C-alpha positions, 0 to 999 in steps of 0.5 A: 278865421284867417283862412275862412276870411281869405278862402285860398282856393287850391292851386299847384300841389294843393289842387292836385291833392284836392282833385284826386282826393277820393279818385283812385284813377287819378292818384299821383301822390298823397297816400293815406292822407289823401284818403282822409281828405277824401272824407270831408270832400265826400261830405260836401265840405269845400277845400278850406273847411276840409282842410281846417277840419283835418289839419286842426285834428292833426295839430291837436293830436300832435299837441296832446302826444307831446304832452303825453310823452312829457309824462307831466313832468317835461312839459316844456316840450309840449309848450314848444310844440304849441308854439310852433303850431301857432306859427302854422295857423295860417297854413291850416286852412290850405289843402296840404298834407304836411301836418297830417303826415307829421301827425302819423309819425307822432302817433307812431312814437306814441305807440312805440313808447307804449309798447315798451311796458304794455302787455300787448306790446306787439299790438303797439309795435305793429301800430307804430309800423302802420302809422309810420307807413301811413305817414311815409305814403303821405309824404315820401320825403319821410322815407328818405329821412327814415332811411337816413336815421336807420343808417345813423342809429343802426350801429349805436342801437346795436352797441347800446341794446343792453343798456337801452333795450328800446333802441333796436325796436326804434330802428326796426319800426323806422326801417319796416314802416318806411319800407311799407309806406314807400311801397303803399305809395308805389302800389297806389300809383301803380293801380292808377297807371301812374308809376312813372310820376314817381321817377319824375317828381323825385327827380325834379327835387334832386335836380332842383336841389343839386343837379342843375341848381345854381347859386342863383336859385340855391336849391329852390325849384326852378323851370330848368330842373323840371325840364332837365328831369324830363330830359333824363327820364329815359336814363337810369337814375344812377347814370343820369346823376353821374352825367349831371355831376360830371358836367361840372367841376367839384368847385361848382358842387361846393358852391351850391351846397355852401349857398344852400347851407344857410337856408337849410340850417335856418329855413324861412317862415312860409305859413302866411307866404303860402296863404297870401300867394294863393291866386284867388287871394292875390286877385281879391287883393288886387281888385280891392279899392283898398289894395295898398292898405291891405298889401301893407298890412300883409307885409307888416304881418309877414315881417312879424311872422319872420321874426317870431319864427326865427325865435321859435325854431331857435328855441326848438333847436335849443330844446333838442340840444338841452334834451340830448345833453340831459340824456347824455348826462343821465347815461342815456347815450342812445337817447341823446342821439335820437333827437339830434339825429332827427334834425341832422337827417333833415339837414343831410337830405336837404343839402341834396334835395330841393329846399323850401321852408315847408319841407322843414314843418316836420323837423320842427313840429316833431323835434320836441316829440323825439326829445320827449320820446327818448327821455321817456323811453330811456327811463322805462324798463321793458316788460318781462316778456320783451325777450320775444321781440328781441329785446333784453328783459328786465330781471327784478332783483332778488328780495332782501331778507 
């Protein structure tokens, strides 16, 4: 209702998504999610209605998967997911692909869990890879996160492959799915003749997050970052990084990371901000006779959102810690590591790359699902034929006489 009432028109990245949806020649980024957006657009829905349809469906799907992964017993995960989705309510009417990308990853977790004891396990494993690839193509940020997870989890998965035989499957899906999603995004960009856009857009997030960041802007986007990325576009990225890092003493980079750390560990609320800062909404408020009243009301809403966001996100992190402790006490060492690694991967990536509150949507929304997935996977035994997929089979004990 809020989005329908304010009717925020697309701007910035949102406008790029809306204009390029359904047009292969205009593709720059958005992957599979962009083609989903093209469906309601082709049916004649406006940007707000199209976004509501897709993002509500994505949110309901994530909530259903959270409930399913809890297996009817650990529904605290679903409650936490529902609480965070409530905070995203102002965000669902905006032409963004963040929730769609997160829903793809949630589906990948559900398929991977199903593959552990389903007769058609390979089919479910392939579905998990395909869904992860769709999520990465929609939001390439997830490629960096998946690769960080692979680095963190690969050795523990190998060491715990007999005690927790599902561990190698998780690492394999993360690696293969992320590579395919990254390739799909690059392929679509190549077909549209915009291959150079990857270097420019990716470099801007790196330049804003670290290479030209100062303690004044503290890792957020800046015009200087975009300008520096364009200046270095003819250099190879490793050479550009080396030159930029050498231009400042180590104490400068420590100061930048230290400045970013509070924003990375406790990202700010963002849903109402992006709704109310839409130029179409701001101009409507500015032209209203009751402008002062509306602005005061919006500020109270933002203050309330900020407080509630802090409580809910703290509970989400507390839930990750509780799930990890529970798995550890039950002897599931790898399962305990998985949800913690999911959160740490976001923190590690964004200590280097650009930060925005909305970039952490996936971390919080999927954190309960990773906890529930790890505990559910740890409690299952693989089907007897799982050895074909490189997983140690479960051998039932001899019957007692």
